[in-house]
C-alpha positions in Angstrom: 0.0 0.0 0.0 1.5 3.4 -1.0 1.6 6.5 1.2 -1.2 7.9 -0.9 -3.5 5.0 -0.1 -6.9 5.7 1.3 -7.0 5.3 5.1 -10.1 4.5 7.2 -10.1 8.1 8.5 -10.3 9.3 4.9 -13.6 7.6 4.2 -16.3 10.2 3.8 -20.0 9.6 4.6 -20.8 10.0 0.9 -18.4 7.3 -0.1 -19.6 5.1 2.8 -23.2 5.5 1.6 -22.3 3.7 -1.7 -21.6 0.5 0.3 -23.9 -1.6 2.5 -22.7 -3.0 5.8 -23.9 -6.5 6.7 -23.8 -7.6 10.3 -24.6 -10.8 12.1 -24.2 -11.4 15.9 -23.4 -14.3 18.2 -24.6 -13.2 21.6 -23.5 -15.2 24.6 -25.7 -14.8 27.7 -24.9 -16.3 31.1 -28.0 -17.8 32.9 -28.9 -17.0 36.5 -29.0 -20.5 37.8 -27.8 -21.3 41.2 -25.4 -24.1 40.0 -23.5 -24.8 36.8 -24.9 -26.4 33.6 -23.6 -29.9 34.3 -22.3 -29.7 37.9 -23.5 -28.7 41.4 -20.7 -26.1 41.8 -22.0 -22.6 42.6 -22.8 -20.3 39.7 -21.9 -16.9 41.2 -19.8 -13.9 40.1 -17.2 -12.1 42.0 -15.8 -14.7 44.4 -12.1 -15.5 44.9 -10.5 -17.3 41.9 -11.0 -21.1 41.8 -13.4 -21.3 44.7 -16.5 -22.4 42.8 -15.0 -25.6 41.4 -15.2 -29.3 42.0 -14.2 -32.6 40.5 -16.6 -32.3 37.6 -15.7 -28.7 36.7 -12.1 -29.7 36.7 -12.9 -32.8 34.6 -11.3 -35.2 36.9 -11.4 -38.8 35.8 -14.6 -40.7 36.6 -16.9 -37.7 36.8 -20.1 -37.7 34.9 -22.2 -34.6 33.9 -25.9 -34.1 34.7 -28.0 -31.5 33.0 -29.3 -28.5 35.0 -33.1 -28.6 34.4 -33.5 -24.9 35.3 -31.0 -23.9 32.6 -33.1 -25.8 30.0 -36.2 -24.0 31.3 -34.5 -20.6 31.0 -33.5 -21.3 27.4 -37.0 -22.3 26.5 -38.4 -19.1 28.2 -36.0 -17.1 26.0 -37.1 -19.1 22.9 -40.8 -18.5 23.6 -40.2 -14.8 24.1 -38.4 -14.6 20.7 -41.1 -16.6 18.9 -38.7 -19.5 18.2 -39.8 -23.1 17.6 -38.8 -25.2 20.6 -37.1 -28.5 20.0 -39.0 -31.3 21.8 -36.0 -33.6 21.8 -32.4 -32.2 21.8 -29.0 -33.6 22.5 -25.7 -32.1 23.6 -22.5 -32.4 21.6 -18.8 -32.3 22.3 -17.1 -29.4 20.6 -13.4 -30.4 20.5 -10.6 -27.8 20.8 -7.8 -27.3 23.2 -7.3 -24.1 25.2 -5.9 -23.8 28.7 -9.2 -22.4 30.2 -11.1 -25.4 28.9 -10.5 -28.1 31.5 -11.9 -31.1 29.6 -10.2 -30.3 26.3 -13.7 -30.0 24.8 -16.8 -27.9 25.4 -20.3 -29.4 25.8 -22.5 -27.5 23.4 -25.3 -28.1 20.8 -24.6 -28.5 17.1 -27.1 -30.3 15.0 -30.2 -29.8 17.1 -30.3 -26.6 19.2 -32.9 -26.0 21.8 -34.5 -23.1 19.9 -34.7 -22.4 16.2 -35.8 -19.4 14.1 -37.7 -16.5 15.8 -36.2 -13.1 16.3 -36.3 -9.8 18.1 -38.0 -6.6 17.0 -36.0 -3.3 17.3 -37.1 0.3 16.9 -34.8 2.4 14.8 -35.0 5.7 12.9 -35.6 5.4 9.2 -34.0 7.7 6.6 -36.9 10.1 7.1 -36.1 10.4 10.8 -39.2 8.5 12.0 -39.0 5.5 14.3 -39.7 2.3 12.5 -39.7 -1.4 13.6 -37.5 -4.0 12.2 -37.4 -7.8 12.9 -33.9 -9.2 13.4 -34.1 -12.9 12.9 -32.4 -15.6 14.8 -30.9 -18.7 13.1 -31.0 -20.5 16.4 -30.4 -20.3 20.1 -28.4 -23.1 21.8 -27.3 -24.1 25.2 -23.6 -24.6 26.1 -21.2 -24.3 29.0 -18.8 -21.4 29.4 -15.1 -21.7 29.5 -12.8 -20.6 32.4 -11.0 -17.2 32.4 -7.4 -16.5 31.5 -5.9 -13.8 33.7 -2.8 -12.1 32.3 -2.5 -9.7 35.3 -0.1 -7.4 33.5 2.5 -10.0 33.0 4.0 -10.7 29.6 5.4 -14.1 30.6 2.7 -15.9 32.4 -1.1 -16.4 32.4 -3.2 -17.4 35.4 -6.3 -19.5 35.1 -9.5 -19.0 37.0 -12.0 -21.9 36.5 -14.9 -20.3 38.5 -16.6 -19.5 35.2 -16.0 -22.9 33.6 -19.3 -24.8 33.3 -21.5 -21.7 33.7 -24.7 -22.2 31.7 -24.8 -20.0 28.5 -27.3 -19.5 25.8 -25.8 -18.4 22.5 -28.1 -16.5 20.2 -27.0 -16.6 16.6 -28.6 -14.0 14.4 -29.1 -14.0 10.7 -27.1 -11.2 8.9 -30.0 -8.8 9.1 -28.3 -5.8 10.7 -27.1 -3.0 8.6 -25.5 -0.4 10.9 -23.8 0.1 14.2 -27.0 1.8 15.4 -29.2 -1.2 14.5 -26.7 -3.5 16.2 -26.8 -1.3 19.4 -30.6 -1.4 19.4 -30.6 -5.1 18.9 -28.3 -5.9 21.8 -30.1 -3.4 24.0 -33.4 -5.2 23.3 -31.8 -8.6 24.1 -30.5 -7.3 27.4 -33.8 -5.8 28.2 -35.5 -9.1 27.3 -33.3 -11.4 29.4 -33.8 -9.1 32.4 -37.6 -9.1 32.0 -37.5 -12.9 31.8 -35.2 -12.8 34.9 -32.9 -15.4 33.3 -29.8 -13.2 33.3 -28.6 -9.9 34.8 -27.4 -9.0 31.3 -24.4 -7.2 32.8 -21.9 -6.7 30.0 -19.2 -5.2 32.3 -19.1 -8.5 34.3 -19.3 -10.6 31.1 -22.8 -11.9 31.7 -23.6 -10.7 28.1 -20.9 -10.8 25.4 -21.0 -10.4 21.7 -19.0 -11.6 18.7 -19.7 -9.4 15.8 -19.4 -10.5 12.1 -19.0 -7.5 9.7 -18.8 -7.5 6.0 -19.5 -4.9 3.3 -20.7 -4.9 -0.3 -21.6 -2.3 -2.9 -25.2 -1.1 -2.7 -27.4 -3.2 -4.8 -25.3 -6.3 -4.7 -26.7 -9.6 -3.4 -23.5 -11.5 -2.8 -22.1 -11.2 0.7 -18.7 -9.9 1.2 -15.9 -11.5 3.2 -16.8 -11.3 6.8 -14.5 -10.3 9.7 -15.3 -11.3 13.2 -14.7 -8.9 16.2 -14.5 -11.0 19.3 -15.7 -10.5 22.9 -17.5 -7.1 22.8 -18.6 -6.4 26.4 -20.0 -2.9 25.9 -22.7 -1.7 23.5 -21.0 1.6 23.0 -17.6 0.0 22.2 -19.3 -2.5 20.0 -20.8 0.3 17.9 -17.4 2.1 17.8 -15.8 -1.1 16.6 -18.4 -1.6 13.8 -18.0 2.0 12.7 -14.3 1.7 12.4 -14.4 -1.7 10.8 -16.8 -0.7 8.0 -14.5 2.2 7.1 -11.4 0.0 7.3 -13.0 -2.5 4.9 -14.2 0.2 2.5 -10.7 1.7 2.4 -9.3 -1.7 1.6 -11.7 -2.2 -1.3 -11.1 1.3 -2.6 -7.3 0.6 -2.5 -7.8 -2.7 -4.4 -6.8 -4.8 -1.4 -8.5 -8.1 -0.7 -10.3 -8.5 2.6 -9.2 -11.5 4.6 -11.5 -13.6 6.7 -10.0 -13.1 10.1 -10.7 -12.6 13.8 -10.0 -9.1 15.2 -10.1 -7.4 18.6 -11.1 -3.8 19.5 -8.7 -1.4 21.1 -10.8 0.9 23.4 -8.1 3.6 23.6 -7.5 4.0 19.8 -11.0 3.1 18.7 -9.6 0.7 16.1 -9.7 -3.0 15.5 -6.6 -5.0 15.1 -5.8 -8.5 13.8 -5.8 -11.5 16.2 -5.7 -14.5 13.8 -6.5 -15.3 10.2 -9.2 -17.8 9.4 -8.0 -19.6 6.3 -10.7 -22.4 6.6 -13.6 -23.1 8.9 -12.7 -24.5 12.3 -13.1 -28.3 12.5 -14.4 -28.9 15.9 -15.2 -32.6 15.3 -18.6 -32.4 16.9 -20.1 -35.6 18.1 -23.0 -36.4 20.5 -21.8 -36.4 24.2 -22.0 -40.1 25.2 -22.4 -39.2 28.9 -25.6 -37.1 28.5 -29.1 -38.4 27.7 -31.2 -36.5 25.2 -33.3 -33.7 26.7 -37.0 -34.2 26.1 -39.3 -31.1 26.5 -42.8 -32.5 27.0 -45.9 -30.6 25.9 -46.9 -30.4 29.6 -43.6 -28.9 30.6 -43.6 -26.5 27.7 -47.2 -25.3 28.6 -46.2 -24.8 32.2 -43.2 -22.6 31.1 -45.5 -20.7 28.7 -48.0 -20.0 31.4 -45.3 -18.6 33.7 -44.0 -16.1 31.2 -44.2 -12.5 32.3 -45.5 -9.7 30.1 -42.7 -8.7 27.7 -41.5 -5.2 26.7 -43.3 -5.1 23.4 -46.6 -6.3 24.9 -46.4 -3.7 27.6 -45.6 -0.9 25.2 -48.7 -1.7 23.2 -50.7 -1.9 26.5 -49.5 1.4 27.8 -50.3 3.1 24.5 -53.7 1.5 24.0 -55.0 1.2 27.5 -53.4 4.2 29.2 -53.3 6.5 26.2 -49.7 7.7 26.7 -47.4 8.4 23.7 -45.3 5.7 22.2 -42.1 7.5 23.4 -43.4 7.4 27.0 -44.2 3.7 26.7 -40.7 3.0 25.4 -39.1 4.8 28.4 -41.4 3.2 30.9 -40.7 -0.3 29.7 -36.9 0.1 29.8 -36.9 -2.2 32.9 -39.5 -4.6 34.2 -39.4 -2.9 37.6 -40.2 0.6 36.2 -43.1 -0.8 34.1 -44.5 -2.6 37.2 -44.2 0.5 39.3 -46.0 2.6 36.6 -48.8 0.1 36.4 -49.1 0.1 40.2 -49.5 3.9 40.1 -52.1 3.7 37.4 -54.1 1.3 39.5 -54.5 4.1 42.0 -55.2 7.0 39.7 -56.8 7.6 36.3 -54.3 10.5 35.5 -52.2 8.1 33.4 -50.3 10.8 31.4 -49.5 12.7 34.6 -48.2 9.4 36.1 -46.0 9.0 33.1 -44.7 12.5 33.4 -43.9 12.0 37.1 -41.9 8.8 36.4 -40.0 10.3 33.5 -39.4 13.6 35.4 -39.0 13.9 39.2 -38.8 10.1 39.9 -36.2 9.5 37.2 -34.2 12.5 38.3 -34.1 11.2 41.8 -32.9 7.8 40.7 -30.2 9.3 38.5 -29.0 11.5 41.3 -28.8 8.7 43.8 -27.6 6.0 41.4 -30.5 3.7 42.5 -33.2 1.6 41.0 -36.9 1.9 41.4 -36.9 -0.9 44.0 -35.0 1.4 46.3 -37.2 4.4 45.6 -38.7 5.4 49.0 -42.2 6.5 47.8 -44.8 3.8 47.3 -46.9 3.8 44.1 -50.0 4.5 46.3 -48.5 7.6 47.9 -47.2 8.9 44.5 -50.7 8.4 43.0 -52.2 10.4 45.9 -49.8 13.2 45.2 -50.6 13.1 41.5 -54.3 13.3 42.4 -53.8 16.3 44.6 -52.0 18.2 41.8 -54.4 17.1 39.0 -57.5 18.0 41.0 -56.1 21.5 41.8 -55.9 21.0 45.5 -52.2 21.9 45.3 -50.3 23.5 42.4 -47.9 21.5 40.3 -44.9 23.5 41.5 -45.9 22.9 45.1 -46.3 19.1 44.4 -43.0 18.8 42.7 -40.8 21.3 44.6 -42.3 21.1 48.1 -44.3 18.0 48.9 -42.3 15.5 46.8 -39.0 16.4 48.6 -40.7 15.9 52.0 -42.0 12.5 50.9 -38.5 11.4 49.9 -37.4 12.1 53.5 -40.6 11.0 55.2 -42.2 8.4 52.8 -44.8 7.3 55.3 -46.6 10.6 55.4 -49.7 11.4 53.3 -49.3 14.2 50.7 -52.6 15.8 51.8 -51.4 16.0 55.4 -48.1 17.5 54.3 -49.9 20.1 52.2 -52.4 21.0 54.9 -49.8 21.2 57.8 -47.6 23.5 55.7 -50.4 25.7 54.4 -49.6 24.7 50.8 -53.2 24.0 49.7 -54.0 25.9 46.5 -55.7 29.2 47.2 -58.8 29.7 45.0 -60.2 32.6 47.1 -61.0 35.2 44.4 -61.0 38.2 46.9 -57.6 37.3 48.3 -56.1 36.8 44.8 -57.6 40.0 43.5 -55.8 41.9 46.4 -52.5 40.2 45.4 -53.0 41.0 41.7 -53.7 44.7 42.5 -50.5 44.9 44.6 -48.5 43.4 41.7 -50.0 45.7 39.1 -49.6 48.8 41.2 -45.9 48.0 41.7 -45.2 47.6 37.9 -46.9 50.4 36.1 -44.4 50.5 33.2 -44.9 46.7 32.6 -48.7 47.3 32.7 -48.4 50.0 30.1 -46.2 47.8 27.9 -48.7 44.9 28.2 -51.6 47.2 27.1 -49.6 48.3 24.1 -49.4 44.7 22.9 -46.6 42.9 24.8 -48.9 40.1 25.8 -45.9 37.9 26.8 -45.6 39.9 30.0 -48.6 38.1 31.4 -46.3 35.3 32.6 -44.3 37.9 34.5 -47.4 39.1 36.4 -48.5 35.5 37.1 -45.1 34.7 38.5 -45.1 37.7 40.8 -48.6 36.8 42.1 -47.4 33.2 42.7 -44.5 34.5 44.8 -46.7 36.7 46.9 -49.0 33.7 47.6 -46.0 31.5 48.4 -46.9 29.2 45.5 -50.4 28.4 46.8 -52.4 30.4 44.3 -54.3 28.7 41.5 -52.4 29.6 38.3 -55.4 29.2 36.1 -57.5 31.5 38.2 -54.6 34.0 38.4 -54.4 34.0 34.6 -58.1 34.7 34.3 -58.2 37.4 36.9 -55.1 39.1 35.6 -56.4 39.1 32.0 -59.6 40.8 33.2 -57.8 43.3 35.4 -55.3 44.3 32.7 
């Protein structure tokens, strides 16, 4: 390549738009079972290295695996949530390869008959016109397998330490079809998967701890072509933001290679967080030969119709279902519904508030406004929020019925409830004299005082500067200590002026 060769940084948006990026994902998700997939060793994150291990995890001679039924149930739950077909009879295979963090010298996985096939996840993404549009990202299959151990380099260039705590942890691997076309779509896809596994309570979806990891396959082709380009795999992405950065760099790198007449190699690459660039790890000249064969120590797993029906009946309401319910039943905008279904806990809290008040839009505004601000400031989740849905609904009713003003509700009563969550909003308002004043005579007196104190503003208003009305309203509110009825003030001011 000459010095004048096109570099990834030289690729313009216009040039990039003449190519199409094709992306497929392999998403690995650790399951929240108490024990491992084929052993009774504890499945828990964050303990001292090599403490959650036993003879079977270490593959000592004479040990025999036994399937964890709960892990199979969790995989089926995920498959049902994604609209997959569930295999009624499935087997486990040995995937043979040698690596130091793989104690047995093979991984127990599924090859020919995965537990779930087809299905997909619907994402919402902006279309070229800037409007939100839904797109189905299909799955090829979802299979169960055990995780490997962890290699710890610990800053040393000469030795690698091995922690087998993770070895044998149950995983589901979700293999998508190459339906994704951008970093943004891929980010939305992984975000929706993470939200889904958390709703199902089968995984914490914590990418920072490795509970959710992605291998990203990226290829490019000229717009209008049907043939897929040579794909490059980016391994072990454990952050949605960094995954999107890696895709953005990789598509520019591949475009620059094609523009320079350089052939793209099928290879595995890693992502450097500091530089924002991918770098080569190993070249894939041929497909890996893992010599799969059925594990002779494990019997086939049979999912009976009765068991499948029991799992189906235990399924919670899923994000997409709740979004539709919130829009259709509670009449809130689609954007609100998207925000309120971000987590299962927020959605449940919102529904609990709505069961105590009919002011559904106001409830949505409160959760997306003051409640969310409190959670952000305190780094907490809705489970730790001190105000119960019933008390928040009472406060909303006070404000919506005009007993207290919105500013008093948000700026005075709400902070008291955060400190003293057991108190009733009506009692707080009454004891502090914060009930909204609708006494016309008293308000007219305050209005007269404000008008008399601002003759120049009154003259300007009468000459056409109607925007000054807000100034007068604000001054009257100050004089009433925030207890005056803003609607009544507006009416009386307009008459007086």
